[in-house]
C-alpha positions, 0 to 999 in steps of 0.5 A: 500499499502506498502513502497516497492510497492510505491518505485517500482512505483516511480522508474518506473515513474522516468525511464519513465519521463527520457525516455520522456514519454508523458502525455497520456502515463504516465496517462494510465500507472499509472492511467488508468483502468489497471494502476499500481495504480488500483491494490493497492486497492480493497476496497473503503477505500484503494482507499481513502487512496491511493488518499491521499498518498504522492506517488499519489500526486507526480504522479499527480504533475509529470503528471501535469508537463508533461502536462504543458511541452506539452502545452508549446511545442504546443504553441511554434509550433503554434507560429512558424507556424504563424510566418512562414505564416506571413513572 
């Protein structure tokens, strides 16, 4: 993977994050079978290099952050619904 590809993918990810992409969408776009990362490797060695790259780690961290936000939002909705039922 060259630096230009990595910068392009990171730029795309940042734009999607600003727009409020969901965790499943983010995962599909970058990690899915037809995702952006899939086209950066054609051999097991290249895949191994990609998985150890800074870009891959950054995308994984952003995905984990999206998932945490969605879990927190869900938990708040459940708490609010429970409070409404009790009052």
